[in-house]
C-alpha positions as a LaTeX table, in Angstrom:
\begin{tabular}{lrrr}
\hline
Residue & $x$ (\AA) & $y$ (\AA) & $z$ (\AA) \\
\hline
Met1 & $-19.18$ & $-12.11$ & 2.41 \\
Pro2 & $-18.75$ & $-15.83$ & 3.32 \\
Lys3 & $-15.16$ & $-16.98$ & 2.99 \\
Asn4 & $-16.22$ & $-20.13$ & 1.18 \\
Ser5 & $-17.53$ & $-18.02$ & $-1.72$ \\
Leu6 & $-14.33$ & $-15.98$ & $-2.06$ \\
Ser7 & $-11.29$ & $-16.60$ & $-4.26$ \\
Leu8 & $-8.10$ & $-14.63$ & $-3.59$ \\
Phe9 & $-5.40$ & $-14.49$ & $-6.25$ \\
Ala10 & $-1.96$ & $-12.88$ & $-6.15$ \\
Leu11 & $-0.16$ & $-12.55$ & $-9.47$ \\
Glu12 & 3.60 & $-12.98$ & $-9.79$ \\
His13 & 5.71 & $-10.31$ & $-8.06$ \\
Ser14 & 2.86 & $-9.72$ & $-5.59$ \\
Gln15 & 2.98 & $-13.17$ & $-4.01$ \\
Val16 & 4.72 & $-12.19$ & $-0.78$ \\
Leu17 & 2.14 & $-9.55$ & 0.05 \\
Gly18 & $-0.63$ & $-11.83$ & $-1.16$ \\
Lys19 & 0.37 & $-14.63$ & 1.19 \\
Ala20 & 0.55 & $-12.20$ & 4.12 \\
Ile21 & $-2.94$ & $-10.91$ & 3.36 \\
Ala22 & $-4.31$ & $-14.42$ & 2.95 \\
Gln23 & $-2.83$ & $-15.47$ & 6.29 \\
Gln24 & $-4.35$ & $-12.42$ & 7.98 \\
Leu25 & $-7.76$ & $-13.35$ & 6.55 \\
Gly26 & $-7.42$ & $-17.02$ & 7.43 \\
Leu27 & $-7.48$ & $-18.01$ & 3.76 \\
Ala28 & $-5.22$ & $-19.73$ & 1.26 \\
Leu29 & $-4.37$ & $-18.13$ & $-2.06$ \\
Thr30 & $-6.39$ & $-19.66$ & $-4.88$ \\
Pro31 & $-4.01$ & $-21.48$ & $-7.24$ \\
His32 & $-3.42$ & $-20.16$ & $-10.73$ \\
Glu33 & $-0.78$ & $-20.51$ & $-13.42$ \\
Glu34 & 1.11 & $-17.91$ & $-15.42$ \\
Arg35 & 3.03 & $-18.78$ & $-18.57$ \\
Val36 & 5.35 & $-16.75$ & $-20.79$ \\
Phe37 & 5.89 & $-17.93$ & $-24.34$ \\
Glu38 & 9.04 & $-17.65$ & $-26.44$ \\
Asp39 & 7.71 & $-14.64$ & $-28.34$ \\
Gly40 & 7.04 & $-12.74$ & $-25.11$ \\
Glu41 & 3.29 & $-13.29$ & $-25.04$ \\
His42 & 1.80 & $-14.53$ & $-21.78$ \\
Lys43 & $-1.32$ & $-16.09$ & $-20.35$ \\
Ala44 & $-2.73$ & $-16.73$ & $-16.90$ \\
Arg45 & $-5.67$ & $-18.80$ & $-15.73$ \\
Pro46 & $-7.20$ & $-20.00$ & $-12.46$ \\
Leu47 & $-6.62$ & $-23.66$ & $-11.64$ \\
Gln48 & $-9.93$ & $-23.99$ & $-9.79$ \\
Ser49 & $-13.47$ & $-23.14$ & $-10.79$ \\
Val50 & $-14.50$ & $-19.56$ & $-10.05$ \\
Arg51 & $-18.08$ & $-19.90$ & $-11.26$ \\
Gly52 & $-20.36$ & $-17.79$ & $-9.10$ \\
Arg53 & $-17.52$ & $-16.74$ & $-6.82$ \\
Ser54 & $-16.35$ & $-13.32$ & $-5.68$ \\
Cys55 & $-12.77$ & $-13.00$ & $-6.89$ \\
Phe56 & $-10.08$ & $-10.64$ & $-5.61$ \\
Val57 & $-6.90$ & $-10.21$ & $-7.66$ \\
Leu58 & $-3.87$ & $-8.64$ & $-5.97$ \\
His59 & $-1.25$ & $-7.00$ & $-8.15$ \\
Ser60 & 0.81 & $-3.90$ & $-7.30$ \\
Leu61 & 1.67 & $-1.96$ & $-10.45$ \\
Tyr62 & 5.24 & $-0.82$ & $-9.84$ \\
Gly63 & 7.98 & $-1.14$ & $-12.43$ \\
Glu64 & 11.15 & $-3.17$ & $-12.00$ \\
Pro65 & 14.05 & $-4.23$ & $-14.23$ \\
Thr66 & 12.56 & $-7.62$ & $-15.12$ \\
Arg67 & 8.97 & $-6.50$ & $-15.63$ \\
Ser68 & 7.65 & $-3.11$ & $-16.65$ \\
Val69 & 4.56 & $-1.35$ & $-15.34$ \\
Asn70 & 2.88 & $-1.90$ & $-18.72$ \\
Asp71 & 3.66 & $-5.62$ & $-18.67$ \\
Lys72 & 2.17 & $-5.98$ & $-15.20$ \\
Leu73 & $-0.88$ & $-3.97$ & $-16.18$ \\
Ser74 & $-1.61$ & $-6.11$ & $-19.23$ \\
Arg75 & $-1.26$ & $-9.30$ & $-17.17$ \\
Leu76 & $-3.68$ & $-7.98$ & $-14.58$ \\
Leu77 & $-6.24$ & $-6.87$ & $-17.17$ \\
Phe78 & $-6.06$ & $-10.16$ & $-19.05$ \\
Phe79 & $-6.47$ & $-12.16$ & $-15.84$ \\
Ile80 & $-9.51$ & $-10.12$ & $-14.78$ \\
Ala81 & $-11.08$ & $-10.76$ & $-18.19$ \\
Thr82 & $-10.25$ & $-14.46$ & $-17.87$ \\
Leu83 & $-12.06$ & $-14.67$ & $-14.53$ \\
Lys84 & $-15.12$ & $-12.94$ & $-16.00$ \\
Asp85 & $-15.10$ & $-15.38$ & $-18.93$ \\
Ala86 & $-14.92$ & $-18.22$ & $-16.38$ \\
Ala87 & $-18.24$ & $-17.01$ & $-14.88$ \\
Ala88 & $-16.91$ & $-15.32$ & $-11.77$ \\
Lys89 & $-19.73$ & $-13.50$ & $-9.98$ \\
Glu90 & $-17.63$ & $-10.37$ & $-9.50$ \\
Val91 & $-13.97$ & $-9.39$ & $-9.75$ \\
Thr92 & $-12.24$ & $-6.84$ & $-7.54$ \\
Ala93 & $-8.76$ & $-5.65$ & $-8.50$ \\
Val94 & $-6.65$ & $-5.01$ & $-5.40$ \\
Val95 & $-3.86$ & $-2.70$ & $-6.56$ \\
Pro96 & $-1.86$ & $-1.34$ & $-3.59$ \\
Tyr97 & 0.23 & 0.88 & $-5.85$ \\
Leu98 & $-1.66$ & 2.14 & $-8.89$ \\
Ala99 & 0.62 & 3.19 & $-11.74$ \\
Tyr100 & $-0.30$ & 6.28 & $-13.78$ \\
Ala101 & $-2.37$ & 7.72 & $-10.91$ \\
Arg102 & $-0.21$ & 10.85 & $-10.87$ \\
Lys103 & $-1.18$ & 11.74 & $-14.46$ \\
Asp104 & $-4.70$ & 12.82 & $-13.56$ \\
Arg105 & $-4.90$ & 16.13 & $-15.45$ \\
Lys106 & $-3.33$ & 18.10 & $-18.27$ \\
Thr107 & $-0.30$ & 20.15 & $-17.25$ \\
Gln108 & 0.82 & 21.02 & $-20.80$ \\
Pro109 & $-1.09$ & 21.55 & $-24.05$ \\
Arg110 & $-2.14$ & 18.22 & $-25.64$ \\
Asp111 & $-1.12$ & 16.27 & $-22.54$ \\
Pro112 & $-2.76$ & 12.88 & $-21.92$ \\
Val113 & $-5.01$ & 12.30 & $-18.92$ \\
Thr114 & $-3.66$ & 8.81 & $-18.41$ \\
Leu115 & $-5.60$ & 7.98 & $-15.25$ \\
Arg116 & $-8.86$ & 8.30 & $-17.19$ \\
Tyr117 & $-7.56$ & 6.00 & $-19.93$ \\
Leu118 & $-6.48$ & 3.52 & $-17.27$ \\
Ala119 & $-10.00$ & 3.55 & $-15.84$ \\
Gln120 & $-11.41$ & 2.78 & $-19.28$ \\
Leu121 & $-9.12$ & $-0.24$ & $-19.59$ \\
Phe122 & $-10.20$ & $-1.68$ & $-16.23$ \\
Glu123 & $-13.85$ & $-1.13$ & $-17.09$ \\
Ala124 & $-13.46$ & $-2.65$ & $-20.57$ \\
Val125 & $-12.37$ & $-6.03$ & $-19.17$ \\
Gly126 & $-15.27$ & $-6.12$ & $-16.71$ \\
Thr127 & $-13.67$ & $-5.02$ & $-13.44$ \\
Asp128 & $-16.43$ & $-4.66$ & $-10.86$ \\
Ala129 & $-14.40$ & $-2.81$ & $-8.22$ \\
Leu130 & $-10.92$ & $-1.40$ & $-7.71$ \\
Leu131 & $-9.21$ & $-1.13$ & $-4.33$ \\
Val132 & $-6.05$ & 0.98 & $-4.02$ \\
Leu133 & $-3.82$ & 2.30 & $-1.26$ \\
Glu134 & $-2.95$ & 5.99 & $-0.74$ \\
Val135 & $-3.70$ & 7.11 & $-4.29$ \\
His136 & $-2.04$ & 10.36 & $-5.38$ \\
Asn137 & $-5.26$ & 12.37 & $-5.80$ \\
Pro138 & $-8.34$ & 10.66 & $-4.29$ \\
Ala139 & $-10.84$ & 13.04 & $-5.92$ \\
Ala140 & $-9.36$ & 12.58 & $-9.40$ \\
Phe141 & $-9.22$ & 8.81 & $-8.86$ \\
Gln142 & $-12.88$ & 8.60 & $-7.86$ \\
Asn143 & $-13.99$ & 10.79 & $-10.76$ \\
Ala144 & $-12.02$ & 8.81 & $-13.36$ \\
Phe145 & $-13.76$ & 5.48 & $-12.74$ \\
Arg146 & $-17.35$ & 4.43 & $-13.33$ \\
Cys147 & $-16.90$ & 1.08 & $-11.56$ \\
Ser148 & $-16.87$ & 0.92 & $-7.77$ \\
Thr149 & $-13.65$ & 2.26 & $-6.22$ \\
Glu150 & $-12.14$ & 2.41 & $-2.76$ \\
Ala151 & $-9.02$ & 4.42 & $-1.93$ \\
Leu152 & $-7.59$ & 3.42 & 1.45 \\
Asp153 & $-5.29$ & 5.84 & 3.25 \\
Cys154 & $-2.33$ & 5.15 & 5.54 \\
Thr155 & $-2.87$ & 7.90 & 8.07 \\
Ser156 & $-4.18$ & 5.67 & 10.86 \\
Leu157 & $-1.47$ & 3.07 & 10.20 \\
Phe158 & 1.35 & 5.60 & 10.37 \\
Ala159 & $-0.12$ & 7.34 & 13.42 \\
Ala160 & $-0.23$ & 4.02 & 15.28 \\
Thr161 & 3.24 & 3.01 & 14.08 \\
Leu162 & 4.98 & 6.27 & 15.00 \\
Ala163 & 3.32 & 7.01 & 18.34 \\
Asp164 & 5.68 & 4.90 & 20.46 \\
Pro165 & 8.92 & 5.80 & 18.58 \\
Leu166 & 8.04 & 9.48 & 19.00 \\
Arg167 & 7.34 & 9.05 & 22.71 \\
Asp168 & 10.67 & 7.24 & 23.12 \\
Arg169 & 12.57 & 9.85 & 21.12 \\
Leu170 & 11.06 & 12.98 & 22.66 \\
Gly171 & 10.47 & 11.80 & 26.23 \\
Asp172 & 9.72 & 14.75 & 28.51 \\
Arg173 & 9.96 & 17.11 & 25.52 \\
Leu174 & 6.72 & 15.71 & 24.05 \\
Asp175 & 4.30 & 18.63 & 24.34 \\
Asp176 & 2.15 & 20.88 & 22.18 \\
Thr177 & 5.21 & 22.45 & 20.50 \\
Ala178 & 7.31 & 19.32 & 19.91 \\
Ile179 & 6.13 & 17.98 & 16.54 \\
Thr180 & 5.22 & 19.44 & 13.16 \\
Val181 & 3.82 & 17.42 & 10.26 \\
Val182 & 4.98 & 18.89 & 6.95 \\
Ser183 & 3.66 & 18.13 & 3.48 \\
Pro184 & 6.55 & 18.31 & 0.96 \\
Asp185 & 4.21 & 20.05 & $-1.49$ \\
Ala186 & 0.96 & 22.00 & $-1.31$ \\
Gly187 & $-0.95$ & 19.25 & $-3.14$ \\
Gly188 & $-0.50$ & 16.86 & $-0.23$ \\
Val189 & $-1.75$ & 19.20 & 2.49 \\
Lys190 & $-5.10$ & 17.43 & 2.96 \\
Arg191 & $-3.37$ & 14.07 & 3.35 \\
Ser192 & $-0.88$ & 15.47 & 5.85 \\
Ala193 & $-3.61$ & 17.31 & 7.77 \\
Leu194 & $-5.53$ & 14.07 & 8.25 \\
Phe195 & $-2.38$ & 12.34 & 9.49 \\
Arg196 & $-1.65$ & 15.26 & 11.82 \\
Gln197 & $-5.12$ & 14.95 & 13.33 \\
Lys198 & $-4.82$ & 11.21 & 13.94 \\
Leu199 & $-1.29$ & 11.47 & 15.33 \\
Ala200 & $-2.35$ & 14.21 & 17.75 \\
His201 & $-5.17$ & 11.98 & 18.97 \\
Arg202 & $-2.73$ & 9.09 & 19.48 \\
Leu203 & $-0.19$ & 11.20 & 21.36 \\
Gly204 & $-2.70$ & 13.25 & 23.33 \\
Cys205 & $-1.05$ & 16.55 & 22.43 \\
His206 & $-1.18$ & 19.22 & 19.75 \\
Val207 & 0.73 & 18.56 & 16.52 \\
Ser208 & 1.45 & 21.50 & 14.21 \\
Met209 & 1.14 & 21.58 & 10.43 \\
Gly210 & 3.16 & 23.02 & 7.54 \\
Phe211 & 4.03 & 22.58 & 3.88 \\
Val212 & 6.83 & 23.32 & 1.42 \\
Glu213 & 6.10 & 24.84 & $-1.99$ \\
Lys214 & 7.14 & 22.80 & $-5.02$ \\
Phe215 & 7.18 & 23.54 & $-8.72$ \\
Arg216 & 8.10 & 21.00 & $-11.39$ \\
Ser217 & 8.92 & 21.87 & $-14.99$ \\
Ala218 & 10.57 & 19.46 & $-17.46$ \\
Gly219 & 11.55 & 17.23 & $-14.56$ \\
Val220 & 13.28 & 20.06 & $-12.67$ \\
Leu221 & 12.12 & 20.84 & $-9.12$ \\
Ser222 & 12.12 & 24.36 & $-7.71$ \\
Gly223 & 10.61 & 26.28 & $-4.80$ \\
Glu224 & 11.86 & 26.31 & $-1.21$ \\
Leu225 & 9.29 & 28.36 & 0.73 \\
Leu226 & 8.37 & 26.65 & 4.01 \\
Val227 & 5.02 & 27.57 & 5.54 \\
Gly228 & 4.71 & 26.52 & 9.19 \\
Glu229 & 6.68 & 26.50 & 12.44 \\
Val230 & 9.49 & 23.92 & 12.63 \\
Ser231 & 12.19 & 25.65 & 14.71 \\
Gly232 & 13.22 & 23.40 & 17.60 \\
Arg233 & 10.72 & 20.75 & 16.52 \\
His234 & 10.69 & 17.15 & 15.36 \\
Val235 & 9.42 & 17.20 & 11.76 \\
Leu236 & 7.48 & 14.41 & 10.04 \\
Leu237 & 7.42 & 14.70 & 6.24 \\
Phe238 & 4.34 & 12.88 & 4.97 \\
Asp239 & 3.80 & 12.02 & 1.29 \\
Asp240 & 2.05 & 9.38 & $-0.79$ \\
Leu241 & 5.19 & 8.01 & $-2.45$ \\
Ile242 & 8.96 & 8.24 & $-2.72$ \\
Ser243 & 10.31 & 8.04 & $-6.26$ \\
Ser244 & 13.71 & 9.70 & $-6.65$ \\
Gly245 & 13.52 & 11.15 & $-3.13$ \\
Gln246 & 14.38 & 14.65 & $-4.36$ \\
Thr247 & 11.09 & 16.15 & $-3.18$ \\
Leu248 & 11.58 & 14.84 & 0.36 \\
Leu249 & 15.23 & 15.88 & 0.48 \\
Arg250 & 14.41 & 19.44 & $-0.60$ \\
Ala251 & 11.71 & 19.63 & 2.05 \\
Ala252 & 14.05 & 18.20 & 4.71 \\
Arg253 & 16.72 & 20.79 & 3.89 \\
Ala254 & 14.15 & 23.59 & 4.10 \\
Cys255 & 13.07 & 22.34 & 7.53 \\
His256 & 16.65 & 22.12 & 8.84 \\
Gln257 & 17.38 & 25.62 & 7.53 \\
Gln258 & 14.49 & 26.84 & 9.68 \\
Gly259 & 15.82 & 25.09 & 12.79 \\
Ala260 & 14.18 & 21.65 & 12.83 \\
Thr261 & 15.90 & 19.31 & 15.30 \\
Ala262 & 15.19 & 16.12 & 13.31 \\
Val263 & 13.32 & 15.05 & 10.17 \\
Trp264 & 11.62 & 11.71 & 9.59 \\
Ala265 & 10.03 & 10.84 & 6.23 \\
Leu266 & 6.86 & 8.78 & 5.79 \\
Ala267 & 5.32 & 7.50 & 2.56 \\
Ala268 & 2.94 & 4.72 & 1.60 \\
His269 & 4.83 & 3.65 & $-1.52$ \\
Gly270 & 8.62 & 3.28 & $-1.61$ \\
Leu271 & 9.40 & 3.17 & $-5.33$ \\
Phe272 & 13.03 & 4.27 & $-4.81$ \\
Asn273 & 13.85 & 4.98 & $-8.45$ \\
Lys274 & 16.99 & 6.54 & $-9.91$ \\
Asp275 & 19.30 & 7.86 & $-7.17$ \\
Ala276 & 16.84 & 7.46 & $-4.30$ \\
Glu277 & 19.24 & 5.38 & $-2.22$ \\
Thr278 & 21.88 & 8.12 & $-2.34$ \\
Val279 & 19.33 & 10.83 & $-1.62$ \\
Leu280 & 17.76 & 9.03 & 1.32 \\
Ser281 & 21.14 & 8.29 & 2.91 \\
Asp282 & 21.59 & 12.05 & 3.26 \\
Pro283 & 21.81 & 12.98 & 6.96 \\
Met284 & 19.05 & 15.57 & 6.45 \\
Ile285 & 16.56 & 12.68 & 6.70 \\
Glu286 & 17.11 & 10.65 & 9.85 \\
Arg287 & 14.55 & 7.85 & 9.36 \\
Val288 & 12.24 & 6.66 & 6.57 \\
Phe289 & 8.96 & 4.77 & 7.09 \\
Ile290 & 7.12 & 3.03 & 4.23 \\
Thr291 & 4.55 & 0.27 & 3.76 \\
Asp292 & 5.10 & $-2.99$ & 1.84 \\
Ser293 & 2.89 & $-1.97$ & $-1.10$ \\
Val294 & 6.13 & $-2.11$ & $-3.12$ \\
Pro295 & 8.86 & $-4.57$ & $-2.06$ \\
Leu296 & 11.89 & $-2.83$ & $-0.58$ \\
Arg297 & 14.61 & $-2.74$ & $-3.22$ \\
Leu298 & 17.32 & $-0.66$ & $-1.56$ \\
Thr299 & 20.58 & $-2.44$ & $-0.74$ \\
\hline
\end{tabular}
């Protein structure tokens, strides 16, 4: 796609990431304006013509005290529709963190399948494609949408990022029994297995695999069975996101109880809700690695 036919927008609260992406691509963000009226209604519009252009709109759908997930979602949907009305050739929504992606199936009678409803909203305003990062359930995500979708994963990024720190930390102890990648729940095993494979390739040695069982009912977590060998090993907990941090902390404790020498936590999205700062300062988790899909909000 020629750069001169491309328009890249970053809505408010995604500007920092948007500017970094634009710089990496050798582009400038296309100017737009966003206004909020006294009654709380809002509007956004491009300040340059988008007729016949391929438009990309960046907006990460995480909640924060000054702007809810639903507020951000409505702004994104309205702006996509505005671009289509302005004769854009195609519009791709770039949503590093996709809200509601975890609600992809019914877990209780009469439960909503919110991811499917979200897909219908994007399609209703004319979204041509949706690009997300490390979505909770890739299969459910792909099946929910009729428009083109692309779910990027962070496994290669984390493998490249951690290779040198692991070599420095383990030194001569880096061998086929030094590291175990652990998924903090059974649902993330495929994601963790892919990361394990890429990390092993980077390090040139075998990396083991494990998972911790997890059950959630009415917001209460239970289950502490650890499957995999972690005794005397450096453990890497790999998940798609960190919300309260309770899931990772439970998994870290289970690993230490089985003799792990150290536990590092990795996640694409650092939401850090509720008491996450207190949880993640627990000595059970030595280091935490995240991407910038959500701005870091810990103090």
